[in-house]
C-alpha positions as CSV (number, residue, x, y, z in Angstrom):
1,M,0.0,0.0,0.0
2,G,1.2,3.5,-0.8
3,T,2.5,5.1,2.4
4,K,3.5,8.3,0.7
5,R,2.7,11.0,3.4
6,T,-0.2,13.1,2.3
7,R,-0.2,16.9,3.0
8,F,-3.9,16.5,4.0
9,S,-5.4,15.4,7.2
10,E,-8.4,13.1,7.3
11,E,-10.5,16.1,8.3
12,Q,-9.3,18.1,5.3
13,I,-9.8,15.1,2.9
14,I,-13.4,14.6,4.2
15,G,-14.0,18.3,3.8
16,V,-13.0,18.1,0.2
17,L,-15.2,15.0,-0.4
18,K,-18.2,16.8,1.3
19,E,-17.7,19.6,-1.2
20,A,-17.9,17.0,-4.0
21,E,-21.0,15.5,-2.4
22,A,-22.5,19.0,-2.4
23,G,-22.0,19.2,-6.2
24,A,-18.5,20.6,-6.7
25,K,-16.8,19.3,-9.8
26,T,-13.8,17.0,-9.3
27,A,-11.7,19.1,-11.7
28,D,-12.5,22.3,-9.8
29,L,-11.8,20.7,-6.4
30,A,-8.5,19.3,-7.7
31,R,-7.4,22.7,-9.0
32,R,-8.5,24.5,-5.9
33,H,-6.7,22.2,-3.5
34,G,-3.6,21.6,-5.6
35,V,-4.0,17.9,-6.1
36,S,-4.7,15.7,-9.2
37,E,-8.2,14.4,-10.1
38,A,-6.8,10.9,-9.5
39,T,-6.0,11.8,-5.9
40,I,-9.5,12.9,-5.4
41,Y,-10.8,9.6,-6.9
42,N,-8.5,7.7,-4.6
43,W,-9.8,9.7,-1.6
44,K,-13.4,8.9,-2.7
45,S,-12.6,5.2,-2.8
46,K,-11.0,5.2,0.6
47,Y,-12.9,7.8,2.5
48,G,-16.2,8.2,0.5
49,G,-19.2,8.4,2.8
50,M,-17.1,8.5,6.0
51,E,-17.2,11.0,8.8
52,V,-14.0,12.3,10.4
53,S,-14.4,9.9,13.4
54,D,-14.6,7.0,11.0
55,A,-11.5,8.1,9.1
56,R,-9.6,8.5,12.4
57,R,-10.6,5.0,13.4
58,L,-9.5,3.6,10.0
59,K,-6.1,5.3,10.5
60,E,-5.8,3.8,14.0
61,L,-6.6,0.3,12.7
62,E,-4.1,0.6,9.9
63,S,-1.4,1.7,12.4
64,E,-2.3,-1.2,14.8
65,N,-2.2,-3.6,11.9
66,A,1.3,-2.4,10.9
67,K,2.5,-2.9,14.5
68,L,1.1,-6.4,14.7
69,K,2.7,-7.3,11.4
70,R,6.1,-6.1,12.7
71,L,5.6,-8.1,15.9
72,L,4.8,-11.2,13.9
73,A,7.8,-10.7,11.7
74,D,10.1,-10.3,14.8
75,A,8.6,-13.5,16.4
76,M,9.2,-15.5,13.2
77,L,12.8,-14.3,13.0
78,D,13.3,-15.3,16.7
79,K,11.8,-18.7,16.0
80,A,14.1,-19.2,13.0
81,A,17.2,-18.1,15.0
82,L,16.3,-20.6,17.8
83,K,15.8,-23.4,15.3
84,G,19.2,-22.6,13.9
85,L,20.8,-22.7,17.3
86,L,19.2,-26.0,18.1
87,A,20.2,-27.5,14.8
88,K,23.9,-26.6,15.6
89,K,23.6,-28.0,19.1
90,F,22.4,-31.5,18.1
């Protein structure tokens, strides 16, 4: 997944999407906020229909998921290292 840091907070992104829902044209929004139309379509697919609290929760869950993946990777490395030590011993 692209973890390129965005210059926009969830609040700002949802604000832009609310303007779109209110009838603003994607091209106009893109120009006004200095992003590409593709960016706005990506935001719509990720945040469309969300409230700010939902977006914050999504971000927390993504962060938690990344932490758990790192913990799992560390545990797997430890297990592999222990297996290697045991193999040498016997």
